[in-house]
C-alpha positions in Angstrom: -0.3 0.0 -0.2 2.7 2.4 0.7 4.8 1.9 -2.1 1.4 2.1 -4.3 1.0 5.7 -2.6 4.8 6.1 -3.7 3.9 5.5 -6.9 0.9 7.6 -7.2 2.7 10.4 -5.5 5.6 10.1 -8.5 3.1 9.9 -11.5 1.3 13.4 -9.9 4.5 14.7 -10.3 5.1 13.9 -13.8 7.4 10.9 -13.3 6.9 8.5 -16.6 8.1 5.5 -15.3 5.2 5.7 -12.2 2.7 6.5 -14.6 3.9 3.3 -16.6 4.0 1.3 -13.7 0.2 2.4 -12.8 -0.7 1.8 -16.2 1.0 -1.9 -16.4 -0.4 -3.0 -12.7 -4.2 -1.7 -13.2 -4.3 -2.1 -17.5 -5.5 -5.4 -17.5 -8.6 -4.9 -15.0 -9.5 -0.9 -16.3 -9.3 -2.4 -20.2 -11.9 -5.7 -19.3 -14.2 -3.7 -18.3 -14.0 -0.9 -20.8 -14.5 -4.0 -23.1 -17.1 -5.8 -21.1 -19.1 -2.5 -21.0 -18.5 -1.7 -24.6 -19.3 -4.8 -26.4 -17.7 -3.5 -29.6 -13.7 -4.3 -29.3 -12.9 -1.3 -31.7 -15.6 1.0 -29.7 -13.8 -0.5 -26.5 -9.8 0.1 -27.9 -10.5 3.8 -28.1 -12.5 4.3 -25.2 -9.8 2.5 -23.0 -7.1 5.1 -24.4 -9.8 7.8 -23.2 -10.4 6.5 -19.8 -6.9 6.2 -19.2 -6.3 9.7 -20.2 -9.0 10.6 -17.8 -7.2 8.5 -15.3 -3.9 10.0 -15.7 -5.2 13.8 -16.3 -7.4 13.4 -12.6 -4.3 12.2 -10.5 -3.5 14.8 -8.4 -7.7 14.9 -7.4 -6.7 11.4 -5.9 -7.1 11.5 -2.1 -6.1 8.4 -1.3 -9.9 7.6 0.6 -10.1 4.2 -1.5 -7.7 2.1 -2.9 -6.5 3.2 -6.6 -8.0 0.3 -8.3 -11.6 0.7 -7.2 -11.2 4.7 -7.9 -9.6 4.1 -11.6 -12.4 1.6 -12.4 -15.3 4.2 -11.2 -13.4 6.8 -13.9 -13.5 3.7 -16.5 -16.9 2.7 -15.5 -18.2 6.5 -15.7 -15.9 7.4 -19.2 -17.1 4.2 -20.5 -20.7 4.8 -19.8 -20.5 8.5 -21.3 -18.7 7.6 -24.5 -21.5 4.9 -24.8 -24.6 7.5 -24.3 -22.2 10.0 -26.9 -21.9 7.1 -29.5 -25.5 6.3 -29.4 -26.7 9.7 -29.9 -24.5 10.1 -32.7 -26.0 7.1 -34.4 -29.7 7.2 -33.1 -30.1 3.9 -34.9 -30.0 0.7 -33.2 -27.9 -2.1 -35.2 -28.7 -6.0 -36.4 -26.4 -8.1 -34.4 -24.5 -9.8 -36.8 -24.6 -13.9 -35.7 -20.8 -14.7 -34.7 -19.0 -17.9 -34.9 -18.1 -19.5 -31.6 -14.0 -19.6 -32.0 -12.5 -22.8 -29.9 -9.6 -22.1 -28.4 -6.8 -24.7 -27.3 -7.8 -23.3 -23.8 -10.9 -26.0 -23.6 -14.5 -25.6 -22.5 -13.6 -22.4 -20.0 -12.8 -20.5 -23.6 -15.9 -21.8 -25.1 -18.4 -20.8 -22.4 -16.8 -17.8 -22.5 -17.6 -16.7 -26.2 -20.5 -18.2 -26.0 -21.6 -15.9 -23.0 -19.8 -13.3 -24.9 -22.0 -13.7 -28.1 -25.6 -14.2 -26.5 -24.7 -10.7 -23.7 -24.2 -9.0 -27.3 -27.7 -10.3 -28.1 -29.5 -7.9 -25.3 -30.8 -4.5 -25.7 -27.8 -2.1 -25.1 -29.7 -1.1 -21.9 -30.3 -4.4 -20.5 -26.6 -5.8 -21.4 -25.5 -2.3 -19.5 -27.3 -3.0 -16.3 -26.8 -7.1 -16.7 -22.7 -6.5 -16.4 -23.1 -3.9 -14.2 -24.4 -5.7 -11.8 -24.3 -9.1 -12.1 -20.3 -9.1 -13.4 -19.2 -5.8 -11.7 -21.2 -5.8 -8.5 -22.9 -2.7 -8.8 -26.1 -2.3 -6.7 -29.1 -1.3 -8.6 -29.1 2.2 -6.7 -25.8 2.9 -8.1 -26.9 1.4 -11.8 -29.6 3.8 -11.4 -27.6 6.7 -10.2 -25.0 6.1 -13.2 -27.5 5.5 -15.9 -29.6 7.9 -15.0 -32.5 5.6 -14.5 -34.5 4.5 -11.4 -33.4 1.6 -9.4 -37.0 0.2 -10.7 -35.9 0.3 -14.3 -32.4 -1.2 -13.4 -33.7 -4.0 -11.7 -36.2 -4.2 -15.1 -33.6 -4.6 -17.1 -31.7 -7.0 -15.1 -35.1 -9.0 -15.5 -35.5 -8.9 -19.0 -31.7 -9.7 -19.5 -31.4 -12.7 -17.4 -34.5 -13.8 -19.2 -33.3 -13.7 -22.9 -29.8 -14.9 -21.3 -31.8 -18.0 -20.2 -33.6 -18.6 -23.6 -30.1 -18.1 -25.6 -27.8 -20.2 -23.3 -30.9 -23.0 -23.2 -29.5 -25.0 -25.8 -26.0 -25.2 -24.5 -27.2 -25.8 -21.2 -29.9 -28.5 -21.9 -27.8 -30.0 -25.1 -25.5 -32.2 -22.4 -28.4 -33.3 -20.0 -30.2 -34.5 -23.1 -27.5 -36.6 -24.9 -26.5 -38.1 -20.8 -30.4 -38.3 -20.8 -31.0 -40.8 -24.0 -28.1 -43.3 -23.1 -29.8 -44.5 -19.4 -33.5 -43.5 -20.7 -36.0 -46.3 -20.4 -37.9 -47.0 -23.4 -41.0 -45.3 -24.1 -44.5 -47.6 -24.5 
């Protein structure tokens, strides 16, 4: 903790090595948050750059009341949501989601499951996906989500309910397929 504080102090003073050290330590988590919220890898890359610029500009305002990672995470979420709002305002149309093929990595079932879940989450409406990711993945409360998105806690709960229901429908074939295959081997003949 003391080392982090010294690194942060040096970064505030403009030490490039300290800035690079903060970025190296926190970039994997911050960039992952941006990717999950943005949904689109290219858009996420652009937003992540903006997020890091904002984090470094805001460093002098860091008071140490929370861990640096928590403080940076909050900036990442806020900046990403603002960028998504701006992007949606500019396009003013909802694009059709293209069906993506699932690539199987050598990492096995976990990589396949992650890509299937990501593909299903990408089919949610932007509002439902954002609430689902903020609540179920990032751990925000409905009150915090409501405050961040400018909606009511009830609206957040409604979006989460819709997101979970659609994900259940989209993921049912994946979840039920192994059970169906297992059940046919030992099933008694029907008369």
